N, C-alpha and C positions, 0 to 999 in steps of 0.2 A: 503493500500503499503503498501511493507516496507523498506523505506531513508534509504543508506547502506552513506557519507560521508568519502572518501579513499581522505586522504594527507600528513601531516610534521604536528607535532602538533605545532611545533612554530611557522608556515610558518605567515605571519600576512591576508597573500590573504585568510588563509585558517581559522584561527581565527573573521575576517568579515564575511565568505561564512559561522561561526559557530554562530557568533552571527544572523544571521538574520534568521539562521532556527528554535533557539530558540524564538528570537522572535517575532513569527510568527504564535509559538505554533506549530512548528515541526518537530519531534518525530524521533532519528534520531539515525544509529550505527552508530560510526568511527571509520573506520579500517588506525591505521597509518602503511601503508607502508616501513618508515625508518622503521622503530620499529621489528613489527611486517612482514614486507616484503609484499613481490607478487608473485604471482608465474603465468609459461609464460604463461598454463591458459586463467587467467588474462587478464593480456597485449592484448594476438592477439586478445578476444574477445574486447574487451575497442580499437584496430586498425583496424578488423573489420570491424567494429559499425562505428565508425569515423573520421576511417582515423588514420596513419601512424602520421604524421603529426601534426595532435590538438591537441594527445598524448602525443608525445615529445614536449618537454620544451627548444628549443632548446637558447632564451633569459634567460637562468639559470647559475648559474655563473659554477654549478659545469660542462656541455653542452660545456661555453664558454673554460674551461678551458683545455682540453680535447685535445691530442697531436690534429698535422691537418690529420692524416694520418683514426684515427676515425673518423671528424664528414665530411670526402669528403665520397663519391661516395650514398651517407645512403638510402639505401631502410626499408620497413618491415621489417625483420628479423635482419637486422643490429642496427637497433635504439633496439625494443625490447632487441637484448641481449647486446644496453649499458645503457635502462633504466633500464635490473636487474642489472644487476652490481652496477648500482647505483639509483636506488629507487629515488633519489632526485631531477633526472632528465625526473620526471611523469612532468607533467602538475598539476597542483591545483587549487583547488577539482577538486576532480573526482565525481561524484550524479551520483550514480541508485538508479531512484527512480522503482522500480521492474523490469528491462532493460532499460527502457530509460536512456539513458549517456547524461550526461553535462560537455564536461571543460573544469572551469575556473569560474569566477564566477561575475555572474555581476547582481543585486539589480533586476533587471525591469525584466532575464533573470527569473530569480528564480519568483519572484512574482508571472507570465504568468504560470509558471511551480508548484506552491502552488492553484492558484482560486481555489473558489472555491466548 
């Protein structure tokens, strides 16, 4: 199974997720969407699979710093447009296990996904 983890290199949650994967011997590729960018098709696929509400990190400093007008009347298209401009608004990490997606990091959920 191909495992890819998306996020931002210096994010504390990303560091915990990567440490968990390393500690459990899970090989993965890392994509830093702040440094490498992210494309509309990938974001749309994530939003279609998980729901845009799970992909957009509304608690991020970047999102909270947006003008009120940008935070109002959100729908999937508007959320994707915002995340393309500011990838730091994407929930971290986003884990892709061969097409099975998980947004965020919780050790027990990762443990269940990589069970035996």
